[in-house]
C-alpha positions in Angstrom: 189.4 82.2 101.6 187.8 85.6 101.4 184.7 86.0 103.5 181.4 85.8 101.7 180.2 89.4 101.5 176.5 88.6 101.5 176.8 86.4 104.5 179.0 89.0 106.2 176.1 91.5 105.7 173.6 88.9 107.1 175.7 88.2 110.2 176.4 91.9 110.8 172.7 92.7 110.7 171.8 89.7 112.8 174.3 90.7 115.5 173.0 94.2 115.5 169.2 93.7 115.3 168.7 90.2 116.5 166.1 87.6 115.5 163.1 89.1 113.7 160.5 86.4 113.6 158.6 87.2 110.4 155.8 86.8 109.1 153.7 88.5 111.8 150.1 87.5 112.4 147.1 89.5 113.6 146.6 86.9 116.4 150.1 86.4 117.7 152.2 89.1 116.1 155.9 88.3 115.5 157.4 85.0 116.7 161.2 85.3 117.1 163.0 81.9 117.0 159.8 80.0 116.3 160.1 78.6 112.8 157.1 76.2 112.8 154.7 79.0 111.5 152.4 79.0 109.7 150.7 76.2 111.6 147.4 75.8 109.8 145.6 76.8 106.6 144.2 80.0 108.2 147.7 81.3 108.8 148.9 80.2 105.4 146.1 82.3 103.9 146.6 85.3 106.2 150.2 85.4 104.9 149.1 85.3 101.3 146.5 88.0 101.9 149.1 90.1 103.7 151.5 89.8 100.8 148.9 91.0 98.3 147.9 93.9 100.5 151.5 94.9 101.1 152.0 95.8 97.4 152.9 99.5 97.1 152.3 100.3 100.7 153.7 99.9 104.3 153.0 96.9 106.5 151.5 99.3 109.1 148.7 100.1 106.6 148.3 96.4 105.9 147.8 95.7 109.6 144.9 98.2 109.6 143.3 96.3 106.8 143.8 92.9 108.3 142.5 94.2 111.6 139.4 95.5 109.9 138.8 92.1 108.4 139.5 90.4 111.7 137.0 92.6 113.6 134.4 91.7 111.0 135.2 88.0 111.5 136.2 87.9 107.9 139.9 87.2 107.8 139.5 83.7 106.2 139.2 83.1 102.5 135.7 81.7 102.7 134.4 84.7 104.6 136.1 87.1 102.1 134.7 85.2 99.2 131.2 85.7 100.5 131.5 89.3 101.5 129.8 92.0 99.5 132.5 93.5 97.3 132.0 97.0 98.7 132.5 95.7 102.2 135.8 94.1 101.2 137.0 97.3 99.5 136.1 99.3 102.6 137.9 96.9 104.9 141.2 96.9 102.9 141.0 100.7 102.1 144.0 101.5 104.4 146.3 99.5 102.2 145.5 101.7 99.2 144.6 100.6 95.6 141.6 98.9 97.2 139.7 98.4 94.0 142.6 96.7 92.3 143.6 94.7 95.4 140.1 93.5 96.0 140.2 92.0 92.5 143.6 90.4 93.2 142.4 88.9 96.5 139.4 87.3 94.9 141.5 86.0 92.0 143.9 84.5 94.5 141.1 82.9 96.5 139.9 81.1 93.4 143.5 79.8 92.9 144.0 79.0 96.6 140.8 76.9 96.8 142.0 74.7 93.9 145.3 73.9 95.6 143.8 71.5 98.1 146.7 72.1 100.5 149.3 71.5 97.7 152.3 73.8 97.6 152.1 75.9 94.5 155.0 76.3 92.2 156.5 79.7 91.5 155.3 79.5 87.9 151.7 78.8 89.0 151.7 81.8 91.3 153.1 84.1 88.6 150.1 83.2 86.5 147.7 84.5 89.1 146.5 88.0 88.4 148.3 90.5 90.7 151.1 88.2 91.7 154.5 89.3 90.5 157.9 87.9 91.4 158.3 89.6 94.8 154.8 88.5 95.9 155.3 85.0 94.6 158.6 84.6 96.4 157.1 86.1 99.6 154.2 83.7 99.5 156.5 80.7 98.9 159.0 81.7 101.6 156.7 82.7 104.4 153.5 80.8 103.7 154.9 77.6 102.3 158.4 77.6 103.7 160.1 77.2 100.4 163.7 78.5 99.9 163.0 81.5 97.6 164.8 84.7 98.4 162.6 87.8 98.4 164.0 90.9 96.7 162.4 94.2 97.5 163.3 97.8 96.9 165.3 97.9 100.2 167.4 94.9 99.2 168.3 96.6 95.9 169.1 99.9 97.5 171.4 98.3 100.1 173.2 96.2 97.6 173.7 99.1 95.2 175.0 101.2 98.1 177.6 98.7 99.2 178.7 98.1 95.6 177.6 94.5 95.1 175.1 95.0 92.2 174.5 97.5 89.5 171.6 100.0 89.8 170.0 98.6 86.6 170.1 95.0 87.9 166.8 93.1 87.4 164.8 91.3 90.1 165.9 88.0 88.6 169.5 89.0 88.6 169.5 90.1 92.2 167.6 87.0 93.4 170.0 84.7 91.5 173.0 86.6 93.0 171.7 86.4 96.5 170.8 82.8 96.4 174.1 81.7 94.8 176.1 83.6 97.3 174.2 82.2 100.3 174.2 78.7 99.0 178.0 78.7 98.8 177.9 78.0 102.5 174.3 76.9 103.3 172.9 73.9 101.4 170.1 72.4 103.5 166.6 73.5 102.5 165.2 74.2 105.9 168.3 76.2 106.9 167.9 78.2 103.8 164.3 79.0 104.5 165.1 80.3 108.0 168.1 82.3 106.7 166.1 83.8 103.9 163.2 84.7 106.2 165.5 86.4 108.7 167.7 88.1 106.1 164.8 89.7 104.3 163.3 90.8 107.7 166.7 92.2 108.8 167.2 94.1 105.6 163.8 95.7 106.1 164.6 96.6 109.7 168.0 98.1 108.7 166.7 99.8 105.6 163.9 101.6 107.4 166.6 103.5 109.3 169.1 104.1 106.5 167.4 103.5 103.1 164.0 105.1 103.3 165.0 108.6 102.4 167.4 109.9 99.7 170.3 110.0 99.6 170.1 106.3 100.5 172.6 104.7 102.9 173.7 107.8 104.9 175.1 106.5 108.2 174.9 102.9 107.1 177.4 100.8 109.1 177.8 98.0 106.5 
C-alpha cells in the first residue's frame, strides 16, 4: 500500500520541528505535549478572542493586543463587554482593523454568553458576524477540542507546491481532502484533535520559513 502523502508530510514536519503545543496563552505560552488545554472558561475565551484578532494579521501582533488587555485586567469577556469602546479599540489596535474587530469581538461575546458552556456547532459559529470558516474551525479545534481541520493560506500554498491540490481549490475542498486523507489511518476523535492541532501548527512553523515570500516553496524539503 502506498504511503498516505498527507500523513507523510505530517510525520516529516513533526520529525523536523517537534511538538508545537498550540494554542499559546498570555499566561503560560505554548504547552508542548500537554493536550488538556484549555482548562477553564477564561482560556476558552482567550483562544476565541485570539482567533478573531488573528484575522488578516500575524500572531505577534495579536500577542501585543492580548497583552494590552491583560495589563488592563480586561482579558475576560465580562471585562471587555464593560469597557468603553474606545478603550477596546485602542487595546487591540496592534492587530489592525481595530474598528471592525471590536465589533466582531462584542458580537462574539453576546454569542459566547448564551452558550452556557455548551460546545457550539460549526453552523452556529458561522452565523456569528465576523466568523468565517477558518475562524470557526480554529475555535472548534483549539477552544473546544473538536476534530475540525484548520485550513489557512499557508496550508494551501504548501499543498499547491507539492502538487496535491489545485490552486483554485476552495476552503471546503481543501478541508475535506485533508480530513479524508488523515482519517484513512486515524479514526478516534481525540487522536484526530491532537493531530489536527499539531499539523496546523507544524504547517505554520514550516511555512514561515518557506512559504512567506514569493516564489513560494523555495528550498522546501517536502
